[in-house]
BALO-595583 format. One line per 10 residues: number of its first residue (from 1); for each residue x, y, z of N, C-alpha, C. Coordinates in Angstrom, 2 decimals, always signed. Example, Ala and Ser with C-alpha at 12.3 -4.5 7.8 and 13.67 -1.06 7.14 Angstrom:
<atoms>
1	+13.19/-5.69/+7.80/+12.30/-4.50/+7.80/+13.20/-3.30/+7.80  +12.85/-2.25/+7.08/+13.67/-1.06/+7.14/+12.90/+0.03/+7.87
</atoms>
This chain:
<atoms>
1	+0.68/-1.46/-0.32/-0.07/+0.52/+0.00/+1.11/+1.47/-0.56  +1.98/+1.10/-0.20/+2.97/+1.93/-0.01/+2.79/+3.04/-1.37  +2.41/+2.78/-2.44/+2.10/+3.96/-3.14/+0.73/+4.76/-3.19  -0.43/+3.81/-2.38/-1.31/+4.64/-2.21/-1.26/+5.49/-1.34  -0.39/+5.31/+0.07/-0.21/+6.09/+0.47/+0.80/+7.75/+0.47  +1.66/+7.28/-0.24/+2.73/+8.22/-1.06/+1.40/+9.51/-1.73  +0.50/+8.87/-2.28/-0.62/+9.85/-2.92/-1.26/+10.66/-2.20  -1.78/+9.75/-0.56/-2.93/+10.29/-0.23/-2.14/+11.41/+0.80  -0.50/+10.98/+0.68/-0.13/+12.03/+1.95/+0.09/+13.43/+1.30  +0.51/+13.11/-0.42/+0.63/+14.58/-0.64/-0.89/+15.04/-1.29
11	-1.94/+14.37/-1.32/-3.41/+15.01/-1.59/-3.57/+15.47/-0.75  -3.76/+14.93/+0.82/-3.82/+15.90/+1.68/-3.17/+17.02/+2.55  -2.01/+17.26/+1.70/-0.90/+18.55/+1.69/-1.82/+19.06/+0.79  -2.27/+19.33/-0.34/-2.44/+20.05/-1.13/-4.21/+20.48/-0.95  -4.97/+19.63/-0.16/-6.27/+20.38/-0.25/-6.44/+21.43/+0.68  -7.37/+21.71/+0.77/-7.43/+23.39/+1.14/-8.88/+22.61/+2.80  -8.78/+23.09/+4.00/-10.24/+23.23/+4.69/-11.75/+23.47/+3.91  -12.17/+22.44/+3.91/-13.36/+23.08/+3.59/-14.78/+23.19/+4.39  -14.98/+24.24/+3.98/-15.49/+25.43/+4.95/-17.21/+24.80/+4.92  -17.92/+24.78/+6.15/-19.12/+24.21/+6.03/-20.18/+25.36/+5.72
21	-20.55/+25.49/+4.82/-21.87/+26.56/+4.16/-22.86/+26.64/+3.94  -23.37/+25.29/+3.92/-25.09/+24.72/+4.07/-25.39/+24.57/+5.34  -26.37/+25.35/+4.88/-26.96/+25.44/+6.63/-28.63/+24.62/+6.56  -28.64/+24.01/+7.42/-29.65/+23.08/+8.23/-30.04/+23.54/+8.97  -31.29/+23.76/+9.62/-31.95/+24.01/+10.93/-30.91/+24.45/+12.09  -30.25/+24.65/+12.65/-29.51/+25.12/+13.37/-28.23/+24.65/+13.36  -27.44/+24.26/+11.96/-26.35/+24.14/+12.38/-25.47/+24.30/+10.66  -24.73/+24.39/+10.53/-23.93/+24.48/+8.98/-23.09/+22.77/+8.58  -22.96/+22.54/+7.40/-22.29/+21.70/+6.73/-22.14/+21.29/+5.76  -20.56/+20.99/+5.31/-20.19/+21.17/+4.01/-21.35/+19.66/+3.19
31	-21.86/+20.10/+2.20/-22.13/+19.50/+1.48/-21.61/+18.71/+0.61  -22.21/+17.46/+0.08/-21.32/+16.23/-0.98/-20.91/+17.21/-2.12  -21.93/+17.78/-3.08/-21.24/+18.38/-4.20/-20.13/+19.21/-4.24  -20.43/+19.90/-3.14/-18.79/+21.49/-2.38/-17.75/+20.12/-2.47  -17.94/+19.38/-1.74/-16.43/+18.40/-0.95/-16.35/+17.73/-2.59  -16.84/+17.36/-3.51/-16.25/+16.79/-4.78/-16.16/+17.70/-5.30  -16.32/+18.67/-5.66/-16.02/+19.85/-6.85/-14.25/+20.28/-6.29  -14.21/+20.23/-4.42/-12.71/+20.37/-4.39/-11.60/+19.42/-4.79  -12.56/+18.30/-4.13/-11.61/+17.20/-4.61/-11.19/+16.19/-5.44  -12.17/+16.19/-5.95/-11.91/+15.83/-7.55/-11.03/+15.94/-8.10
41	-9.97/+17.25/-8.81/-9.19/+17.44/-9.69/-7.69/+16.49/-8.37  -7.98/+17.31/-7.09/-6.76/+16.89/-6.57/-6.34/+15.43/-6.93  -7.65/+14.71/-6.20/-7.52/+13.29/-6.51/-6.79/+12.91/-8.09  -7.60/+12.90/-8.90/-7.00/+13.37/-10.51/-5.81/+13.31/-10.11  -5.52/+14.27/-9.85/-3.96/+14.84/-9.81/-3.00/+14.05/-8.99  -3.63/+13.20/-8.02/-2.39/+12.72/-7.45/-2.78/+10.54/-7.73  -3.53/+11.07/-8.60/-3.67/+9.06/-9.17/-4.97/+8.25/-8.13  -5.69/+9.42/-7.52/-6.71/+8.92/-6.80/-8.05/+8.80/-7.24  -8.71/+7.76/-6.99/-10.10/+7.62/-7.42/-10.87/+7.23/-6.07  -12.27/+7.76/-6.16/-13.16/+6.01/-4.79/-14.19/+6.11/-5.89
51	-15.12/+5.40/-4.72/-16.37/+4.57/-5.06/-16.99/+4.65/-3.94  -17.79/+4.34/-3.67/-18.79/+4.30/-2.80/-20.32/+3.78/-2.86  -20.30/+2.04/-3.11/-21.56/+1.18/-3.04/-21.84/+1.16/-2.20  -23.40/+1.07/-2.18/-24.03/+0.40/-1.16/-23.99/-0.98/-0.87  -23.83/-1.96/-0.34/-23.41/-3.17/-0.06/-24.06/-3.82/+1.44  -23.46/-5.17/+1.31/-23.81/-5.67/+2.39/-22.49/-6.49/+2.94  -22.42/-6.27/+4.11/-21.02/-7.05/+5.28/-22.03/-7.56/+6.21  -21.35/-9.05/+6.50/-21.99/-9.79/+7.57/-23.73/-9.47/+7.73  -24.25/-9.35/+6.89/-25.86/-9.30/+6.56/-26.16/-8.40/+7.05  -24.78/-7.14/+7.21/-25.97/-5.63/+7.73/-25.64/-4.71/+6.10
61	-26.42/-3.72/+5.92/-26.57/-3.07/+4.34/-25.77/-1.71/+5.44  -24.29/-1.27/+3.92/-23.92/-0.05/+4.33/-23.14/+0.41/+3.68  -22.31/+1.46/+3.76/-21.64/+2.17/+2.68/-20.19/+1.77/+2.70  -19.82/+1.02/+1.57/-18.33/+0.93/+1.60/-17.64/+1.68/+0.80  -16.39/+2.60/+1.49/-15.80/+3.59/+0.77/-14.55/+3.01/+0.42  -14.33/+3.11/-0.92/-13.00/+2.27/-1.53/-11.98/+3.26/-1.87  -11.38/+3.66/-1.49/-10.32/+4.44/-2.38/-8.55/+3.80/-2.85  -8.96/+4.21/-4.78/-8.00/+3.06/-4.81/-6.93/+4.35/-5.35  -5.46/+4.02/-5.62/-4.47/+4.49/-6.67/-4.42/+3.62/-7.87  -4.95/+4.89/-8.58/-4.97/+4.27/-10.17/-3.99/+3.36/-11.14
71	-3.07/+4.02/-10.50/-1.78/+3.30/-10.93/-0.57/+1.96/-10.33  -0.51/+2.12/-9.09/-0.83/+0.93/-8.55/-1.92/-1.06/-8.31  -2.53/+0.35/-8.28/-4.12/-0.71/-8.06/-4.12/-1.07/-6.41  -3.65/-0.25/-5.45/-3.54/-0.11/-4.59/-5.21/+0.32/-3.49  -5.64/-0.41/-2.56/-7.10/-0.53/-2.09/-6.89/-0.17/-0.43  -7.92/+0.96/-0.12/-8.04/+0.79/+0.75/-9.61/+1.57/+1.46  -10.14/+0.17/+2.43/-11.28/+0.43/+2.24/-12.34/+0.52/+3.47  -13.19/+1.32/+3.63/-14.36/+1.42/+4.63/-15.20/+0.62/+4.85  -16.46/+0.39/+6.01/-17.82/+0.35/+5.75/-18.13/+1.09/+6.96  -19.73/+1.59/+6.01/-20.06/+1.60/+7.95/-21.38/+1.74/+7.62
81	-21.99/+1.08/+8.38/-23.42/+0.33/+8.38/-24.68/+1.44/+8.03  -25.96/+1.32/+7.26/-26.50/+2.11/+7.29/-28.07/+2.30/+8.29  -28.70/+2.95/+9.45/-28.97/+2.09/+10.06/-30.42/+2.53/+9.63  -31.40/+1.56/+10.10/-32.68/+1.69/+9.70/-33.38/+3.33/+11.03  -34.02/+3.99/+10.51/-34.28/+5.31/+11.09/-35.47/+6.16/+10.13  -36.19/+6.96/+10.78/-37.27/+7.44/+10.63/-37.39/+8.99/+10.78  -37.30/+10.03/+9.48/-36.92/+11.34/+10.20/-38.82/+11.44/+9.65  -38.98/+12.63/+10.39/-40.76/+13.20/+10.35/-40.78/+13.72/+9.05  -41.59/+13.67/+8.06/-41.69/+14.03/+6.60/-41.35/+13.15/+6.01  -40.78/+12.56/+6.26/-40.32/+11.56/+4.97/-40.74/+10.05/+4.80
91	-40.27/+9.70/+3.86/-40.62/+8.68/+3.75/-40.07/+7.62/+3.66  -39.96/+5.91/+3.91/-38.57/+5.07/+3.73/-37.39/+5.39/+3.17  -38.12/+5.83/+1.61/-36.99/+5.89/+0.68/-36.36/+7.50/+0.79  -36.66/+8.15/+1.19/-36.40/+9.44/+1.05/-35.38/+9.10/+2.54  -35.42/+8.70/+3.92/-35.10/+7.95/+5.07/-33.60/+7.52/+4.27  -33.41/+6.82/+4.10/-32.86/+6.21/+3.49/-31.73/+6.85/+2.59  -32.16/+7.37/+1.40/-31.41/+8.12/+0.88/-31.01/+9.44/+1.55  -31.39/+10.23/+2.20/-30.66/+11.49/+3.39/-29.86/+10.59/+4.40  -29.76/+8.93/+4.57/-28.73/+8.65/+5.27/-27.42/+7.92/+4.45  -27.83/+7.65/+3.58/-26.62/+7.29/+2.28/-25.87/+8.52/+2.15
101	-26.48/+9.34/+1.62/-25.91/+10.92/+1.90/-25.10/+11.22/+2.27  -25.49/+11.41/+3.82/-25.08/+11.80/+5.14/-23.84/+10.56/+5.45  -24.06/+9.97/+5.46/-22.74/+8.80/+5.55/-21.98/+8.70/+4.49  -22.30/+8.95/+3.21/-21.24/+9.00/+2.27/-20.20/+10.27/+2.49  -20.80/+11.51/+2.82/-19.84/+12.33/+3.40/-18.80/+12.34/+4.17  -19.08/+11.89/+5.05/-18.55/+11.50/+6.49/-17.56/+10.67/+6.24  -17.50/+9.30/+5.77/-16.72/+8.30/+5.13/-16.14/+8.64/+4.35  -16.45/+9.98/+3.33/-15.38/+10.35/+2.16/-14.53/+11.33/+3.29  -14.96/+11.66/+4.26/-14.28/+12.86/+4.79/-12.68/+12.02/+5.71  -13.34/+11.08/+6.04/-12.41/+10.24/+7.12/-11.74/+9.26/+6.43
111	-11.87/+9.17/+5.53/-10.87/+8.12/+4.56/-9.77/+9.19/+4.00  -10.40/+10.27/+3.52/-9.20/+11.35/+2.93/-8.84/+12.09/+3.65  -8.80/+12.28/+5.26/-8.59/+12.86/+6.11/-8.90/+14.35/+5.72  -9.85/+14.99/+5.09/-10.22/+16.17/+4.57/-10.85/+16.78/+6.26  -10.79/+18.47/+6.39/-11.02/+18.97/+7.62/-11.98/+19.76/+7.48  -13.20/+19.91/+7.52/-14.55/+20.73/+7.06/-14.69/+21.77/+8.33  -13.91/+21.94/+8.90/-14.38/+23.53/+10.22/-13.34/+23.18/+11.03  -13.22/+24.29/+11.83/-12.41/+24.25/+12.86/-12.95/+23.68/+13.76  -11.94/+23.46/+14.56/-12.45/+22.04/+15.88/-12.70/+22.56/+17.22  -13.58/+22.64/+17.03/-14.46/+23.32/+18.50/-15.03/+22.22/+19.71
121	-14.55/+21.22/+19.47/-15.14/+20.05/+20.74/-14.23/+20.42/+21.94  -13.04/+21.35/+22.05/-12.76/+21.31/+23.64/-13.69/+22.75/+23.94  -14.20/+23.57/+22.98/-15.09/+24.61/+24.18/-16.15/+24.09/+23.93
</atoms>
């Protein structure tokens, strides 16, 4: 996984902080289209690509995030379960879609080491 890690390191040196500009209720977040717009050119420059298929692992539905170094074929994978939740005012498919988008965003931030805001956990 040497080539993938070198490429990921270079990517992380180049990618800027992605600010949370999308508003929802009483919080802000970096939406998936904004994140993708910023990272896609840098991924390509560093011979990286990702995919996020819905998949099953041990009978649990989830999002698999797969980061690949296109020149070496080296791969880094993560999996996060998609919980069954109910959201007021949404049918089951809308709730599932919201959950998938939410988990795609955070899984991608995690695997790429993206920073999307100031760290305010200590305050």
